[in-house]
C-alpha positions in Angstrom: 1.3 29.4 5.4 -1.4 26.3 4.0 -2.1 28.4 1.1 1.6 27.5 -0.2 1.2 23.7 0.0 0.5 22.2 -3.1 -3.3 20.5 -2.3 -3.8 18.7 -5.5 -0.4 16.6 -4.9 -2.1 16.1 -1.4 -5.1 15.1 -2.5 -3.3 12.6 -5.4 -1.7 11.1 -2.4 -4.4 10.6 -0.1 -6.5 9.0 -3.5 -3.5 6.9 -4.5 -3.1 5.3 -0.8 -6.8 4.9 -0.3 -6.8 2.7 -3.5 -3.9 1.0 -2.8 -5.1 0.0 0.7 -8.5 -1.3 -0.4 -6.5 -3.3 -3.0 -4.2 -4.6 -0.5 -6.8 -5.8 2.1 -8.7 -7.8 -0.8 -5.3 -9.2 -2.1 -3.5 -9.5 1.4 -5.7 -11.5 3.2 -5.7 -14.5 0.9 -2.0 -14.5 0.6 -1.2 -13.8 4.4 -3.7 -16.8 5.2 -1.8 -19.2 2.8 1.6 -18.0 4.0 0.3 -19.0 7.7 -1.0 -22.2 7.1 0.0 -23.6 3.9 2.5 -26.7 4.5 4.1 -26.3 0.8 7.7 -27.5 1.4 8.8 -24.3 -0.6 6.9 -22.1 1.1 9.4 -19.7 2.1 10.4 -18.6 -1.6 6.7 -17.3 -1.5 7.5 -15.6 1.7 10.8 -14.1 0.6 9.1 -12.6 -2.7 6.6 -10.8 -0.7 9.0 -9.4 1.9 11.7 -8.4 -1.3 10.4 -4.6 -1.4 11.0 -4.3 2.2 14.9 -4.9 1.5 15.0 -4.0 -2.4 16.0 -0.1 -3.2 13.0 1.8 -4.4 14.8 2.8 -7.4 15.1 -1.0 -8.2 11.7 -2.1 -7.9 10.5 0.9 -9.7 13.1 0.6 -12.6 11.8 -3.3 -12.7 7.9 -2.1 -12.9 8.8 0.9 -15.4 10.2 -1.8 -17.8 7.2 -4.5 -16.8 4.8 -1.9 -18.0 6.5 0.3 -20.3 5.2 1.4 -24.0 7.4 -1.7 -25.3 6.2 -4.2 -22.8 3.2 -6.5 -23.7 1.2 -5.2 -20.6 2.1 -1.4 -21.8 1.2 -2.3 -25.5 -2.1 -3.6 -24.2 -3.1 -1.1 -22.1 -2.4 1.6 -24.4 -4.5 -0.3 -27.1 -7.3 -0.2 -24.4 -7.0 3.2 -23.2 -5.4 5.3 -25.5 -2.5 6.4 -23.1 0.7 4.7 -21.7 0.4 3.0 -18.1 3.7 4.5 -17.3 3.7 8.2 -15.9 0.0 7.2 -15.0 -2.1 7.3 -11.8 -2.7 3.8 -12.7 1.1 2.9 -13.1 1.4 4.5 -9.7 -1.2 2.2 -8.4 0.9 -1.2 -9.6 3.9 0.2 -8.4 2.5 1.4 -4.6 1.0 -2.3 -4.5 3.9 -4.0 -4.9 6.1 -1.7 -2.7 3.4 -1.6 0.2 2.5 -5.5 -0.3 4.9 -6.9 2.6 3.3 -4.2 5.0 -0.1 -5.4 4.5 0.6 -9.2 4.6 3.3 -9.4 7.1 1.3 -7.8 10.0 -1.9 -10.0 8.5 0.1 -13.3 8.7 1.4 -12.5 12.2 -2.2 -12.2 13.3 -3.3 -15.1 11.7 -0.6 -17.1 13.3 -2.3 -16.4 16.6 -5.4 -17.6 15.8 -6.4 -21.2 16.1 -6.7 -22.6 12.1 -10.1 -24.6 13.3 -11.6 -21.6 14.7 -11.3 -20.2 11.2 -12.7 -22.8 9.2 -15.3 -23.7 11.9 -16.5 -20.3 11.3 -16.1 -19.8 7.5 -18.2 -23.3 6.9 -21.0 -22.1 9.9 -23.2 -19.5 8.7 -24.4 -18.4 12.1 -20.3 -17.9 12.4 -19.8 -15.8 9.5 -20.3 -12.4 11.2 -18.3 -13.6 14.0 -15.5 -14.6 11.9 -15.9 -11.0 10.0 -15.8 -9.0 13.4 -13.5 -11.1 15.2 -10.7 -12.1 13.0 -11.1 -10.6 9.2 -11.9 -6.7 10.6 -8.8 -6.7 13.2 -6.4 -8.3 10.4 -7.9 -5.5 8.0 -6.8 -3.0 10.2 -3.2 -4.0 10.1 -3.4 -3.4 6.2 -4.1 0.3 6.8 -0.7 0.8 7.9 0.4 0.5 4.2 -1.9 3.4 3.6 0.8 5.6 5.8 3.2 3.7 3.7 2.0 4.6 0.7 1.4 8.0 1.4 5.3 9.1 1.9 6.6 7.2 -1.0 9.2 8.4 -3.0 11.8 6.5 -4.9 9.0 3.9 -6.4 6.3 6.7 -7.5 8.9 9.0 -8.9 10.6 6.1 -11.0 7.2 4.7 -12.2 5.3 8.4 -12.7 7.5 10.7 -13.2 6.6 13.9 -11.9 3.3 15.5 -14.1 1.3 17.8 -11.9 -2.0 16.6 -11.1 -1.2 13.5 -12.5 1.8 11.7 -10.6 3.3 14.3 -8.7 2.6 13.4 -5.2 3.1 15.0 -2.2 6.5 13.4 -1.3 7.7 14.7 -4.6 6.4 17.9 -4.2 8.4 18.3 -0.7 11.7 17.1 -2.9 10.5 19.6 -5.7 10.6 22.2 -2.8 14.0 21.7 -1.3 15.1 21.5 -4.8 14.4 25.0 -5.7 15.3 26.1 -1.6 11.9 27.1 -0.8 12.5 25.0 2.6 9.5 27.1 4.1 6.8 25.7 2.0 8.8 22.2 2.4 8.7 22.5 5.9 5.2 23.0 6.0 4.4 20.4 3.6 6.2 18.1 5.7 4.5 18.8 8.9 1.5 18.3 7.3 2.5 15.2 6.4 4.2 13.8 9.3 1.0 14.8 11.1 -1.2 13.2 9.0 0.2 9.9 9.1 0.8 10.1 13.0 -3.0 10.5 12.7 -3.5 7.4 10.8 -1.5 5.2 13.0 -3.0 6.5 15.9 -6.4 5.7 14.7 -5.4 2.3 13.4 -3.8 1.4 16.8 -6.7 2.9 18.7 -9.2 0.9 16.5 -6.8 -2.1 16.9 -7.2 -2.2 20.8 -10.9 -1.9 20.7 -11.4 -4.5 18.0 -12.8 -7.9 19.6 -10.4 -10.7 19.6 -11.5 -14.1 18.8 -12.1 -17.1 21.5 
């Protein structure tokens, strides 16, 4: 039964999720820290902007990303001149769209974690060389684990990746699109096997994250 699964789409989804998660850890931590401790009067606007993908239909977000990176946009033309191929309907385009779509699912748990830590402790850890290791193990590492939740979220994306990447086998055809194609062609057995595989993998990722979070040291 597993032989009927589109393993190319599975691998593409895993690779996309891994790349997006790593980038979100690097981008999400400073954003979460700023959102938690900033005293800027209009900070709520930035919070709303970060959270927008949660309530925005994926097709709407995908449409505007497609316009922003399309061949007629400055970004799209610049990318084409550099690489010789378009940014839309490419793996790189999927990465950009997935980062925007999964950003709140990484930033918001991080911000909630920062809110539980005394700011003076964080600043002292960053300024004292002897405490930098403790900063990583007690604060940064547990918060980074929260960003891994975006891995499972990215793995099951459908609307955004379909709008921005289309359905190019081996390039932008992810596991969720493969399931959709199987359902459309009435191949329910393959769709069921692939969906069950995605369900089991997503559960394993979440169980691993929550298990590591329980064992992670907490800041004193």
